Backbone as CSV, one residue per row, in Angstrom:
resi,resn,N_x,N_y,N_z,CA_x,CA_y,CA_z,C_x,C_y,C_z
1,SER,1.085,2.621,-3.884,1.332,1.220,-4.165,2.834,0.971,-4.229
2,PHE,3.226,-0.259,-4.144,4.638,-0.628,-4.169,5.305,-0.221,-5.486
3,LEU,4.619,-0.400,-6.596,5.195,-0.056,-7.907,5.419,1.450,-8.029
4,LEU,4.519,2.244,-7.473,4.671,3.687,-7.524,5.930,4.126,-6.808
5,PHE,6.294,3.433,-5.752,7.451,3.792,-4.968,8.738,3.825,-5.800
6,PHE,8.859,2.918,-6.756,10.060,2.845,-7.568,9.834,3.411,-8.974
7,SER,8.847,4.268,-9.145,8.480,4.715,-10.477,9.318,5.811,-11.079
8,GLY,10.045,6.584,-10.278,10.801,7.674,-10.886,12.021,8.071,-10.080
9,TRP,13.078,8.376,-10.819,14.341,8.817,-10.206,14.740,10.117,-10.832
10,PHE,15.468,10.910,-10.124,16.022,12.108,-10.760,17.397,12.413,-10.202
11,GLU,18.203,13.029,-11.048,19.574,13.402,-10.680,19.513,14.711,-9.909
12,LEU,20.353,14.831,-8.892,20.478,16.086,-8.169,21.579,16.906,-8.810
13,PRO,21.371,18.221,-8.969,22.450,19.061,-9.546,23.728,18.959,-8.724
14,GLU,24.864,19.131,-9.373,26.168,19.005,-8.730,26.301,19.865,-7.477
15,GLU,25.755,21.097,-7.546,25.912,22.006,-6.412,24.899,21.752,-5.296
16,LYS,23.968,20.859,-5.515,22.955,20.514,-4.521,23.304,19.167,-3.905
17,ASN,22.713,18.900,-2.777,22.847,17.575,-2.195,21.566,17.259,-1.464
18,CYS,21.387,16.022,-1.204,20.211,15.563,-0.472,20.698,14.765,0.730
19,ASN,20.914,15.471,1.833,21.329,14.807,3.052,20.071,14.427,3.830
20,VAL,20.015,13.172,4.244,18.865,12.670,4.975,19.345,12.215,6.345
21,TYR,18.704,12.748,7.381,18.987,12.350,8.764,17.893,11.389,9.201
22,VAL,18.290,10.276,9.825,17.334,9.260,10.253,17.553,8.995,11.747
23,SER,16.449,8.989,12.496,16.536,8.672,13.928,15.602,7.492,14.213
24,GLY,15.719,6.954,15.408,14.876,5.832,15.810,15.345,4.511,15.254
25,LEU,16.623,4.437,14.874,17.169,3.182,14.339,17.447,2.208,15.483
26,PRO,17.428,0.905,15.193,17.765,-0.076,16.239,19.204,0.108,16.694
27,LEU,19.428,-0.062,17.978,20.757,0.141,18.542,21.740,-0.961,18.136
28,ASP,21.223,-2.064,17.604,22.113,-3.139,17.151,22.308,-3.136,15.631
29,MET,21.873,-2.073,14.959,22.018,-1.975,13.505,23.477,-1.856,13.146
30,THR,23.877,-2.553,12.082,25.257,-2.484,11.607,25.363,-1.446,10.476
31,ASP,26.603,-1.073,10.173,26.821,-0.122,9.067,26.280,-0.699,7.752
32,LYS,26.499,-1.985,7.551,26.023,-2.647,6.330,24.500,-2.628,6.254
33,GLU,23.823,-2.908,7.340,22.358,-2.890,7.355,21.824,-1.484,7.069
34,PHE,22.472,-0.479,7.653,22.043,0.904,7.410,22.243,1.269,5.947
35,GLU,23.353,0.890,5.358,23.589,1.154,3.939,22.572,0.447,3.076
36,GLU,22.260,-0.803,3.388,21.258,-1.552,2.620,19.889,-0.868,2.722
37,LEU,19.537,-0.417,3.914,18.262,0.270,4.101,18.207,1.558,3.280
38,MET,19.229,2.385,3.393,19.205,3.689,2.730,19.372,3.577,1.213
39,SER,20.024,2.543,0.739,20.203,2.399,-0.713,18.891,2.037,-1.430
40,LYS,17.869,1.656,-0.675,16.563,1.382,-1.277,15.913,2.653,-1.807
41,TYR,16.336,3.806,-1.294,15.668,5.060,-1.599,16.455,5.981,-2.516
42,GLY,17.643,5.553,-2.919,18.424,6.383,-3.824,19.832,5.867,-3.970
43,VAL,20.592,6.573,-4.799,21.988,6.242,-5.025,22.809,7.074,-4.051
44,ILE,23.528,6.418,-3.181,24.294,7.099,-2.131,25.545,7.725,-2.745
45,SER,25.795,8.948,-2.363,26.930,9.702,-2.876,28.255,9.101,-2.401
46,PRO,29.277,9.138,-3.271,30.596,8.733,-2.798,31.152,9.806,-1.861
47,ASP,32.010,9.382,-0.960,32.662,10.329,-0.044,33.740,11.067,-0.825
48,PRO,33.651,12.410,-0.904,34.654,13.156,-1.685,36.081,13.007,-1.137
49,ASN,36.237,12.638,0.128,37.561,12.455,0.724,38.123,11.058,0.452
50,ASP,37.272,10.104,0.114,37.697,8.735,-0.173,36.646,8.120,-1.088
51,LEU,36.872,8.162,-2.388,35.874,7.712,-3.367,35.547,6.230,-3.276
52,ARG,36.341,5.476,-2.500,36.033,4.048,-2.300,34.926,3.874,-1.268
53,GLN,34.651,4.930,-0.497,33.641,4.884,0.554,32.397,5.679,0.118
54,LYS,31.271,5.400,0.771,30.046,6.147,0.516,29.812,7.156,1.627
55,LYS,29.061,8.201,1.311,28.788,9.293,2.257,27.576,8.896,3.119
56,ILE,27.825,8.004,4.058,26.769,7.498,4.927,27.411,7.125,6.250
57,ARG,26.684,7.386,7.348,27.270,7.015,8.638,26.220,6.861,9.704
58,LEU,26.463,5.910,10.574,25.700,5.766,11.802,26.418,6.549,12.893
59,TYR,25.689,7.326,13.659,26.324,8.053,14.754,26.566,7.129,15.933
60,ARG,27.719,7.287,16.575,28.123,6.424,17.663,28.538,7.279,18.882
61,ASP,28.406,6.676,20.056,28.833,7.375,21.276,30.351,7.228,21.454
62,GLU,30.863,7.741,22.545,32.320,7.719,22.772,32.893,6.324,22.948
63,HIS,32.011,5.329,23.137,32.444,3.946,23.288,32.266,3.139,21.997
64,GLY,31.812,3.820,20.932,31.636,3.165,19.647,30.296,2.478,19.459
65,ARG,29.370,2.662,20.412,28.059,2.041,20.303,27.124,2.915,19.465
66,VAL,26.317,2.261,18.626,25.340,2.982,17.800,24.348,3.728,18.685
67,LYS,24.092,5.005,18.335,23.203,5.839,19.130,21.749,5.796,18.649
68,GLY,21.519,5.182,17.469,20.151,5.080,16.964,19.799,6.134,15.923
69,ASP,20.811,6.828,15.410,20.558,7.797,14.346,21.720,7.778,13.358
70,GLY,21.469,8.324,12.161,22.491,8.324,11.139,22.166,9.322,10.049
71,ARG,23.094,9.431,9.102,22.959,10.392,8.016,23.407,9.733,6.723
72,CYS,22.751,10.131,5.627,23.079,9.593,4.318,22.950,10.729,3.296
73,ARG,23.905,10.797,2.369,23.859,11.806,1.309,23.633,11.087,-0.014
74,TYR,22.636,11.559,-0.742,22.267,10.945,-2.030,22.731,11.774,-3.217
75,VAL,23.067,11.051,-4.322,23.342,11.664,-5.613,22.070,11.589,-6.456
76,ARG,21.432,10.441,-6.395,20.140,10.233,-7.080,19.171,9.755,-6.026
77,VAL,17.954,10.277,-6.120,16.957,9.904,-5.111,15.653,9.556,-5.799
78,ASN,14.910,8.653,-5.211,13.606,8.269,-5.735,12.628,9.418,-5.515
79,ARG,11.918,9.820,-6.563,10.977,10.962,-6.482,9.911,10.761,-5.405
80,PHE,9.376,9.565,-5.323,8.325,9.317,-4.337,8.853,9.471,-2.924
81,PHE,10.048,8.959,-2.668,10.687,9.065,-1.364,10.885,10.533,-0.984
82,LEU,11.420,11.327,-1.918,11.651,12.739,-1.628,10.331,13.471,-1.380
83,ARG,9.343,13.223,-2.199,8.026,13.875,-2.014,7.432,13.466,-0.669
84,HIS,7.563,12.218,-0.300,7.042,11.736,0.990,7.744,12.462,2.150
85,CYS,9.060,12.589,2.051,9.813,13.278,3.117,9.409,14.721,3.233
86,VAL,9.286,15.397,2.112,8.971,16.829,2.109,7.572,17.057,2.676
87,THR,6.605,16.283,2.228,5.228,16.505,2.673,4.997,16.037,4.102
88,ARG,5.775,15.087,4.561,5.566,14.536,5.900,6.330,15.296,6.983
89,PHE,7.524,15.751,6.671,8.383,16.282,7.712,8.630,17.774,7.683
90,LEU,8.299,18.453,6.601,8.508,19.890,6.562,7.196,20.628,6.850
91,PRO,7.237,21.658,7.671,6.014,22.425,7.925,5.589,23.154,6.660
92,LEU,4.299,23.159,6.388,3.789,23.847,5.194,3.183,25.174,5.548
């Protein structure tokens, strides 16, 4: 249910990270739209090289066009989201 989706959060240990790779994104997606999408599932980590920025990016080709995939690193992640990813995408 929708309420279950936002029912629990947990902190990731400092030495751990939760990098999420996403493919199949629209080719006209903006950086802001990607950040809005990914922030629904957790707290995005700050970039250690520039704390004013977040550790999230859309991959682009040599001409700067979005390729349809991206990466996001979380500090806090929704438990349901993480469980869904693990059970859906990792071989058991």
